[in-house]
NUKE-902147 format. One record per residue (C-alpha): residue number from 1; residue in three letters; x negated, y negated, z negated. Coordinates in pm, 1 decimal. Layout:
REM NUKE-902147
+-----+-----+----------+----------+----------+
|   k |   r |     east |    north |       up |
+-----+-----+----------+----------+----------+
| NUM | ALA |        X |        Y |        Z |
...
+-----+-----+----------+----------+----------+
This chain:
REM NUKE-902147
+-----+-----+----------+----------+----------+
|   k |   r |     east |    north |       up |
+-----+-----+----------+----------+----------+
|   1 | MET |   -101.3 |   5041.1 |   -585.5 |
|   2 | SER |    122.1 |   5113.8 |   -322.5 |
|   3 | LEU |    247.5 |   4752.9 |   -110.5 |
|   4 | GLU |    588.0 |   4834.8 |   -171.4 |
|   5 | LYS |    522.7 |   4827.9 |   -588.4 |
|   6 | GLN |    316.1 |   4527.3 |   -528.5 |
|   7 | LEU |    609.2 |   4360.8 |   -314.2 |
|   8 | ASP |    900.9 |   4461.2 |   -559.7 |
|   9 | PRO |    816.3 |   4166.1 |   -786.7 |
|  10 | VAL |    780.4 |   3982.9 |   -484.6 |
|  11 | LEU |   1125.7 |   4046.2 |   -378.0 |
|  12 | GLN |   1234.5 |   4029.1 |   -686.2 |
|  13 | ASN |   1129.2 |   3706.4 |   -731.1 |
|  14 | LEU |   1277.9 |   3610.8 |   -391.6 |
|  15 | GLU |   1630.3 |   3708.4 |   -526.4 |
|  16 | GLU |   1626.6 |   3510.9 |   -779.4 |
|  17 | LYS |   1534.3 |   3188.5 |   -573.1 |
|  18 | TYR |   1776.4 |   3282.9 |   -275.5 |
|  19 | THR |   2041.6 |   3418.2 |   -519.5 |
|  20 | SER |   2037.5 |   3039.6 |   -765.3 |
|  21 | ILE |   2120.4 |   2904.0 |   -418.9 |
|  22 | ASN |   2370.2 |   3140.0 |   -276.3 |
|  23 | GLN |   2187.9 |   3214.8 |    -17.2 |
|  24 | ASP |   2174.4 |   3605.0 |    107.8 |
|  25 | LEU |   1822.3 |   3682.3 |    105.1 |
|  26 | HIS |   1813.9 |   4005.4 |    363.7 |
|  27 | THR |   1898.2 |   3736.1 |    642.0 |
|  28 | HIS |   1639.9 |   3512.1 |    556.6 |
|  29 | LEU |   1382.6 |   3785.0 |    579.3 |
|  30 | GLU |   1528.4 |   3909.4 |    870.6 |
|  31 | GLY |   1456.1 |   3535.9 |   1027.5 |
|  32 | LEU |   1096.5 |   3623.1 |    959.1 |
|  33 | LEU |   1117.6 |   3896.4 |   1186.2 |
|  34 | HIS |   1150.0 |   3612.1 |   1438.9 |
|  35 | SER |    966.4 |   3331.4 |   1359.2 |
|  36 | LYS |    666.4 |   3213.4 |   1461.2 |
|  37 | PRO |    310.4 |   3209.3 |   1233.3 |
|  38 | ILE |    246.9 |   2820.7 |   1146.2 |
|  39 | THR |    -60.3 |   2689.0 |   1333.7 |
|  40 | TYR |   -295.0 |   2352.1 |   1203.5 |
|  41 | TRP |   -165.5 |   2164.1 |   1535.2 |
|  42 | ASP |    184.9 |   2244.4 |   1510.2 |
|  43 | TYR |    216.9 |   2171.3 |   1088.4 |
|  44 | ILE |    -12.9 |   1852.9 |   1112.8 |
|  45 | GLN |    191.2 |   1804.1 |   1415.2 |
|  46 | THR |   -145.1 |   1625.1 |   1622.2 |
|  47 | ASP |     -2.5 |   1594.6 |   1958.5 |
|  48 | ALA |    221.5 |   1352.9 |   1809.8 |
|  49 | LEU |    -24.0 |   1192.4 |   1588.7 |
|  50 | LEU |   -248.2 |   1146.3 |   1885.4 |
|  51 | ASN |     -5.2 |    987.9 |   2095.2 |
|  52 | LEU |     84.5 |    701.5 |   1886.3 |
|  53 | GLN |   -264.8 |    455.9 |   1980.5 |
|  54 | ILE |    -51.6 |    257.4 |   2304.9 |
|  55 | GLN |   -330.9 |     -4.8 |   2398.1 |
|  56 | ARG |   -189.2 |   -323.6 |   2507.2 |
|  57 | THR |   -482.3 |   -399.0 |   2682.4 |
|  58 | THR |   -793.6 |   -178.5 |   2931.5 |
|  59 | LEU |  -1030.5 |   -315.1 |   2659.1 |
|  60 | PRO |  -1222.5 |     28.2 |   2470.9 |
|  61 | ASP |  -1275.8 |    -95.7 |   2130.8 |
|  62 | GLU |   -881.4 |   -199.3 |   2098.8 |
|  63 | MET |   -847.5 |    174.5 |   2055.4 |
|  64 | VAL |  -1037.6 |    108.1 |   1703.3 |
|  65 | PHE |   -808.1 |   -169.5 |   1614.3 |
|  66 | ILE |   -459.6 |     64.7 |   1602.4 |
|  67 | ALA |   -602.1 |    350.6 |   1506.9 |
|  68 | TYR |   -799.8 |    205.2 |   1239.0 |
|  69 | HIS |   -474.2 |     31.8 |   1118.5 |
|  70 | GLN |   -275.4 |    357.3 |   1165.5 |
|  71 | ILE |   -478.8 |    546.2 |    946.7 |
|  72 | ASN |   -455.8 |    235.9 |    638.4 |
|  73 | GLU |    -49.4 |    232.3 |    736.5 |
|  74 | LEU |    -93.9 |    638.2 |    650.8 |
|  75 | ILE |   -303.0 |    573.1 |    291.3 |
|  76 | PHE |    -75.9 |    324.8 |    222.6 |
|  77 | LYS |    175.0 |    610.4 |    201.1 |
|  78 | MET |    -17.7 |    793.4 |      5.3 |
|  79 | ILE |    -75.1 |    569.9 |   -236.2 |
|  80 | LEU |    318.9 |    482.6 |   -292.3 |
|  81 | TRP |    336.0 |    880.6 |   -305.3 |
|  82 | GLU |    115.6 |    845.4 |   -637.2 |
|  83 | ILE |    292.1 |    530.1 |   -750.2 |
|  84 | ASP |    619.7 |    680.7 |   -742.5 |
|  85 | GLN |    496.5 |   1002.4 |   -900.3 |
|  86 | VAL |    450.3 |    747.1 |  -1260.9 |
|  87 | ALA |    729.7 |    558.3 |  -1168.3 |
|  88 | ASP |    944.9 |    855.9 |  -1212.3 |
|  89 | ASN |    802.9 |   1041.4 |  -1462.4 |
|  90 | ALA |   1050.7 |   1048.4 |  -1787.8 |
|  91 | ASN |    741.7 |   1190.3 |  -2033.4 |
|  92 | LEU |    482.7 |   1018.8 |  -1891.9 |
|  93 | ASN |    136.0 |   1058.8 |  -2109.9 |
|  94 | ALA |   -195.1 |    835.4 |  -2107.4 |
|  95 | VAL |   -389.7 |   1232.8 |  -1914.0 |
|  96 | PHE |   -120.0 |   1204.1 |  -1642.8 |
|  97 | PHE |    -77.8 |    819.4 |  -1599.1 |
|  98 | GLU |   -473.0 |    822.1 |  -1614.3 |
|  99 | SER |   -533.6 |   1112.1 |  -1309.6 |
| 100 | LYS |   -251.9 |    872.6 |  -1060.1 |
| 101 | ILE |   -421.8 |    579.9 |  -1145.3 |
| 102 | MET |   -744.1 |    711.7 |  -1042.7 |
| 103 | ARG |   -643.0 |    892.5 |   -744.2 |
| 104 | ILE |   -519.3 |    535.5 |   -613.7 |
| 105 | SER |   -760.5 |    363.2 |   -683.5 |
| 106 | ARG |  -1031.2 |    615.9 |   -500.0 |
| 107 | TYR |   -748.1 |    537.6 |   -182.6 |
| 108 | PHE |   -842.9 |    163.9 |   -216.3 |
| 109 | ASP |  -1196.5 |    246.0 |   -302.0 |
| 110 | MET |  -1219.4 |    411.7 |     71.7 |
| 111 | LEU |  -1040.0 |    173.9 |    221.9 |
| 112 | THR |  -1262.3 |   -124.2 |     98.8 |
| 113 | THR |  -1566.2 |    105.1 |    197.1 |
| 114 | SER |  -1373.3 |    136.6 |    579.5 |
| 115 | PHE |  -1357.6 |   -238.5 |    652.8 |
| 116 | ASN |  -1753.6 |   -186.6 |    820.6 |
| 117 | ILE |  -1563.7 |     55.6 |   1054.4 |
| 118 | MET |  -1363.5 |   -264.5 |   1166.8 |
| 119 | ARG |  -1656.2 |   -531.3 |   1105.5 |
| 120 | GLU |  -1952.9 |   -335.7 |   1308.9 |
| 121 | GLY |  -1740.4 |   -126.9 |   1512.4 |
| 122 | MET |  -1587.2 |   -345.5 |   1759.5 |
| 123 | GLU |  -1801.3 |   -630.5 |   2061.7 |
| 124 | VAL |  -1682.5 |   -941.4 |   1909.4 |
| 125 | GLU |  -1618.5 |  -1025.2 |   2252.6 |
| 126 | GLN |  -1375.0 |   -750.5 |   2312.3 |
| 127 | TYR |  -1180.2 |   -867.0 |   2006.8 |
| 128 | MET |  -1141.4 |  -1205.0 |   2056.9 |
| 129 | LYS |   -997.9 |  -1083.7 |   2418.8 |
| 130 | PHE |   -766.4 |   -796.2 |   2305.1 |
| 131 | ARG |   -665.8 |  -1031.9 |   1978.3 |
| 132 | ASN |   -498.1 |  -1274.3 |   2190.6 |
| 133 | THR |   -207.5 |  -1012.7 |   2307.2 |
| 134 | LEU |   -117.9 |   -954.8 |   1934.1 |
| 135 | THR |      3.0 |  -1303.1 |   1868.3 |
| 136 | PRO |    197.0 |  -1326.0 |   1708.7 |
| 137 | ALA |    158.9 |   -982.9 |   1525.0 |
| 138 | SER |    -87.9 |   -973.4 |   1176.1 |
| 139 | GLY |   -135.5 |   -713.2 |    927.1 |
| 140 | PHE |     23.9 |   -939.4 |    678.9 |
| 141 | GLN |    335.3 |   -789.8 |    823.7 |
| 142 | SER |    257.2 |   -424.8 |    647.8 |
| 143 | ALA |    557.7 |   -355.8 |    441.6 |
| 144 | GLN |    411.5 |    -47.2 |    309.1 |
| 145 | TYR |    147.7 |   -330.7 |    130.1 |
| 146 | ARG |    417.3 |   -543.7 |     25.8 |
| 147 | PHE |    612.3 |   -200.3 |   -150.9 |
| 148 | ILE |    264.7 |   -124.7 |   -347.6 |
| 149 | GLU |    234.1 |   -491.5 |   -477.7 |
| 150 | PHE |    616.3 |   -462.2 |   -580.9 |
| 151 | ALA |    535.7 |   -110.3 |   -745.0 |
| 152 | SER |    256.2 |   -201.4 |   -907.4 |
| 153 | THR |    343.9 |   -486.5 |  -1139.4 |
| 154 | GLU |    644.4 |   -708.7 |  -1266.5 |
| 155 | LEU |    756.0 |   -963.4 |  -1039.1 |
| 156 | ILE |    636.1 |  -1311.7 |  -1168.3 |
| 157 | ASN |    298.8 |  -1163.2 |  -1119.1 |
| 158 | LEU |    331.0 |  -1137.8 |   -718.4 |
| 159 | ILE |    467.5 |  -1542.5 |   -773.8 |
| 160 | ASP |    299.3 |  -1835.6 |   -642.4 |
| 161 | TYR |    138.0 |  -1942.0 |   -917.9 |
| 162 | ARG |    282.6 |  -2270.8 |   -856.3 |
| 163 | PHE |    629.7 |  -2237.6 |   -937.0 |
| 164 | ARG |    600.0 |  -1936.9 |  -1214.5 |
| 165 | ALA |    735.3 |  -2144.8 |  -1429.9 |
| 166 | THR |   1041.3 |  -2189.7 |  -1276.0 |
| 167 | ILE |   1120.3 |  -1822.8 |  -1255.3 |
| 168 | ASP |   1175.5 |  -1595.0 |  -1519.2 |
| 169 | ARG |   1384.1 |  -1260.5 |  -1563.5 |
| 170 | ASP |   1739.8 |  -1424.9 |  -1485.4 |
| 171 | THR |   1599.0 |  -1576.8 |  -1153.6 |
| 172 | PRO |   1817.8 |  -1440.1 |   -833.3 |
| 173 | TYR |   1531.4 |  -1171.5 |   -683.2 |
| 174 | SER |   1616.1 |  -1354.0 |   -386.4 |
| 175 | HIS |   1496.2 |  -1689.8 |   -493.9 |
| 176 | ALA |   1205.9 |  -1495.6 |   -635.5 |
| 177 | PHE |   1150.7 |  -1378.6 |   -274.4 |
| 178 | GLU |   1154.0 |  -1704.7 |   -162.4 |
| 179 | HIS |    809.9 |  -1797.6 |   -400.7 |
| 180 | LEU |    590.8 |  -1460.0 |   -333.1 |
| 181 | TYR |    242.8 |  -1557.5 |   -339.9 |
| 182 | TRP |    213.4 |  -1468.7 |     36.7 |
| 183 | GLN |    493.3 |  -1701.5 |    131.8 |
| 184 | ALA |    223.0 |  -1963.6 |    144.9 |
| 185 | ALA |     84.6 |  -1788.4 |    428.8 |
| 186 | GLY |    371.3 |  -1830.6 |    641.3 |
| 187 | LYS |    547.7 |  -2128.9 |    523.9 |
| 188 | ASP |    438.3 |  -2517.1 |    560.8 |
| 189 | TYR |    571.5 |  -2654.6 |    245.7 |
| 190 | LYS |    568.1 |  -2989.9 |    382.4 |
| 191 | THR |    858.4 |  -2906.7 |    605.3 |
| 192 | GLY |    983.4 |  -2588.1 |    464.5 |
| 193 | GLY |    977.1 |  -2409.8 |    803.4 |
| 194 | LYS |    854.7 |  -2052.6 |    867.7 |
| 195 | SER |    627.9 |  -1891.6 |   1107.2 |
| 196 | THR |    706.9 |  -1696.1 |   1353.0 |
| 197 | LEU |    548.5 |  -1454.0 |   1202.0 |
| 198 | LEU |    761.6 |  -1482.8 |    865.6 |
| 199 | VAL |   1041.7 |  -1471.8 |   1038.6 |
| 200 | ASN |   1062.9 |  -1172.2 |   1213.8 |
| 201 | PHE |    864.3 |  -1011.1 |    887.2 |
| 202 | GLU |   1170.3 |  -1073.0 |    689.4 |
| 203 | ASP |   1410.4 |  -1037.2 |   1004.4 |
| 204 | ARG |   1302.0 |   -676.5 |   1027.3 |
| 205 | TYR |   1212.3 |   -555.6 |    602.3 |
| 206 | ARG |   1381.4 |   -883.6 |    346.8 |
| 207 | GLU |   1648.1 |   -650.3 |    286.9 |
| 208 | GLU |   1478.8 |   -343.4 |    191.3 |
| 209 | PHE |   1209.0 |   -561.3 |    -35.3 |
| 210 | LEU |   1491.0 |   -720.0 |   -193.4 |
| 211 | ARG |   1628.8 |   -358.9 |   -291.9 |
| 212 | TYR |   1272.1 |   -230.3 |   -335.9 |
| 213 | MET |   1186.6 |   -547.6 |   -591.9 |
| 214 | GLU |   1516.5 |   -435.8 |   -799.0 |
| 215 | SER |   1439.1 |    -46.4 |   -845.3 |
| 216 | TYR |   1101.6 |   -145.9 |   -957.5 |
| 217 | ASN |   1181.4 |   -406.3 |  -1164.3 |
| 218 | THR |   1158.8 |   -152.6 |  -1479.3 |
| 219 | LYS |    969.5 |    149.3 |  -1363.5 |
| 220 | ASN |    635.4 |    -68.2 |  -1165.5 |
| 221 | LEU |    273.5 |     49.3 |  -1328.1 |
| 222 | TRP |    219.8 |   -243.8 |  -1553.1 |
| 223 | THR |    591.8 |   -198.0 |  -1702.1 |
| 224 | LYS |    544.2 |    167.4 |  -1757.7 |
| 225 | PHE |    212.4 |    116.4 |  -1856.6 |
| 226 | LYS |    389.9 |   -165.2 |  -2186.0 |
| 227 | SER |    654.6 |    122.5 |  -2238.9 |
| 228 | LEU |    408.5 |    399.4 |  -2326.7 |
| 229 | PRO |    319.9 |    457.8 |  -2695.8 |
| 230 | LYS |     91.9 |    214.9 |  -2913.0 |
| 231 | GLU |   -192.2 |    492.7 |  -2894.0 |
| 232 | ASP |   -170.5 |    528.3 |  -2518.7 |
| 233 | GLN |   -160.4 |    206.5 |  -2434.8 |
| 234 | GLU |   -517.4 |    205.5 |  -2584.2 |
| 235 | ASN |   -640.7 |    506.1 |  -2469.1 |
| 236 | GLU |  -1024.8 |    362.2 |  -2322.7 |
| 237 | ALA |   -974.3 |    596.0 |  -2005.1 |
| 238 | LEU |   -655.3 |    475.6 |  -1901.3 |
| 239 | VAL |   -707.9 |     69.2 |  -1953.7 |
| 240 | LYS |  -1053.1 |    136.6 |  -1785.6 |
| 241 | ALA |   -868.6 |    315.9 |  -1514.7 |
| 242 | MET |   -612.4 |     54.3 |  -1439.8 |
| 243 | ARG |   -873.8 |   -243.1 |  -1469.0 |
| 244 | HIS |  -1071.1 |    -98.2 |  -1226.2 |
| 245 | TYR |   -749.2 |    -11.3 |   -995.2 |
| 246 | ASP |   -598.3 |   -398.1 |  -1038.5 |
| 247 | TYR |   -956.8 |   -529.4 |   -963.7 |
| 248 | THR |  -1028.7 |   -270.6 |   -688.2 |
| 249 | VAL |   -669.4 |   -360.3 |   -535.8 |
| 250 | ASN |   -701.6 |   -731.4 |   -578.9 |
| 251 | VAL |  -1075.2 |   -848.2 |   -520.9 |
| 252 | THR |  -1295.5 |   -618.8 |   -408.5 |
| 253 | TRP |  -1067.1 |   -456.7 |   -105.3 |
| 254 | VAL |   -896.1 |   -847.9 |    -52.2 |
| 255 | MET |  -1266.5 |   -967.6 |    -17.9 |
| 256 | ALA |  -1353.3 |   -667.6 |    241.0 |
| 257 | HIS |  -1094.4 |   -765.3 |    437.0 |
| 258 | TYR |  -1169.3 |  -1094.3 |    366.0 |
| 259 | ASN |  -1518.0 |  -1080.4 |    549.4 |
| 260 | ALA |  -1433.6 |   -861.5 |    827.1 |
| 261 | ALA |  -1192.5 |  -1123.7 |    920.5 |
| 262 | LYS |  -1424.2 |  -1425.8 |    866.8 |
| 263 | HIS |  -1710.1 |  -1233.4 |   1090.7 |
| 264 | TYR |  -1483.4 |  -1222.8 |   1376.2 |
| 265 | ILE |  -1275.6 |  -1552.1 |   1382.7 |
| 266 | GLU |  -1604.5 |  -1719.4 |   1304.9 |
| 267 | SER |  -1833.5 |  -1517.5 |   1565.0 |
| 268 | GLY |  -1716.2 |  -1729.8 |   1823.7 |
| 269 | SER |  -1774.5 |  -2045.5 |   1957.4 |
| 270 | GLU |  -1432.1 |  -2190.2 |   1914.5 |
| 271 | LYS |  -1255.4 |  -2242.5 |   1630.1 |
| 272 | VAL |   -956.0 |  -1991.6 |   1623.1 |
| 273 | GLU |   -680.0 |  -1929.6 |   1358.3 |
| 274 | ALA |   -551.4 |  -1587.2 |   1280.1 |
| 275 | THR |   -312.8 |  -1386.0 |   1474.1 |
| 276 | GLY |    -10.3 |  -1464.4 |   1272.4 |
| 277 | GLY |   -127.1 |  -1844.2 |   1295.7 |
| 278 | SER |   -145.9 |  -1857.8 |    856.5 |
| 279 | ASP |   -396.8 |  -2037.1 |    688.1 |
| 280 | TRP |   -567.2 |  -1703.6 |    657.1 |
| 281 | LYS |   -862.2 |  -1790.6 |    414.9 |
| 282 | LYS |   -661.9 |  -1927.0 |    161.5 |
| 283 | TYR |   -389.8 |  -1673.4 |    199.9 |
| 284 | MET |   -630.5 |  -1392.5 |    170.1 |
| 285 | HIS |   -964.7 |  -1517.9 |    -74.8 |
| 286 | PRO |   -863.3 |  -1378.5 |   -437.9 |
| 287 | ARG |   -933.5 |  -1711.0 |   -574.2 |
| 288 | TYR |   -640.5 |  -1876.7 |   -405.7 |
| 289 | GLN |   -439.2 |  -1560.4 |   -429.9 |
| 290 | ARG |   -483.8 |  -1534.9 |   -833.9 |
| 291 | ARG |   -282.9 |  -1229.2 |   -801.9 |
| 292 | ILE |   -350.4 |   -997.9 |  -1076.6 |
| 293 | PHE |   -125.4 |   -672.8 |  -1182.9 |
| 294 | PHE |   -213.5 |   -648.4 |  -1531.1 |
| 295 | PRO |   -305.1 |   -978.7 |  -1650.4 |
| 296 | GLU |   -297.6 |   -855.6 |  -2047.0 |
| 297 | LEU |   -601.2 |   -630.4 |  -1951.8 |
| 298 | TRP |   -801.1 |   -910.1 |  -1878.3 |
| 299 | SER |  -1005.6 |  -1151.6 |  -2151.1 |
| 300 | GLU |   -924.6 |  -1539.3 |  -2080.4 |
| 301 | ASP |  -1271.3 |  -1568.3 |  -1908.5 |
| 302 | GLU |  -1190.0 |  -1326.5 |  -1656.1 |
| 303 | LEU |   -879.2 |  -1400.8 |  -1605.7 |
| 304 | GLU |  -1015.0 |  -1772.7 |  -1551.7 |
| 305 | ASN |  -1290.1 |  -1670.0 |  -1291.4 |
| 306 | TRP |  -1064.2 |  -1472.2 |  -1134.3 |
| 307 | GLY |  -1228.1 |  -1404.6 |   -779.3 |
| 308 | LYS |  -1469.4 |  -1711.4 |   -813.2 |
| 309 | ASN |  -1772.8 |  -1497.2 |   -831.7 |
| 310 | VAL |  -1723.0 |  -1307.8 |   -476.2 |
+-----+-----+----------+----------+----------+
């Protein structure tokens, strides 16, 4: 077959494509004569990416710390990308839902196992030195992780369990925000005062968080699941995937993070706090958080013993 005949259907499809958006095909084809072929480094933006690791100290292992957390943020972005495909799908079914949940779970499975990079990849002595330059910053301040939480479950499941009885769907988002479970890590409930860690975080993201809370109020993963037909809600593969995601994020991944923090914070001879000054043990441990995205998919016994046997 001649090249001309091979190109005929391609050109016809291109003509249809550009005509549909009121563009001239000839102009676009002429532009190809002057364009450069794509390269890997241009497509991935390698130079820009590799220049984002800016150390605050001369300690070599700080580079591990920075790069690792930047990788985490990229993976969080990928997770949110998958969640949005479920949240914005008007024709959702069990097969599509399950495939996306498993994609998300694999990302969190990778995050869980990757904590060994942090735990074994930095000298304690170096970490205990450069960590002092990070105060009052903290991984607590990852906005994307909070977005993942808001997009995964109904807001009531993210409220500190001590205040859940006083909050319902009619509660203003601004009030609910003040009682999210993670507020306990940055607020002194005796005085009501907020730590610098929390103040800085809220100054930067509070309004965005409130918009996100409202936006995902009716399209978070748990609400979308409960909107499925009964037979889809009882789909064995989907239920298994939902449970795996819930436990992985709220127990397995949290405990991997907890153990990595414990390894460094408790390895020194002196008692130290988390970089943001939070009560990190009570904030991080799942038995204190009692954060569960999909509570109705667990038995009473499983709910009662959440995070206690890890």
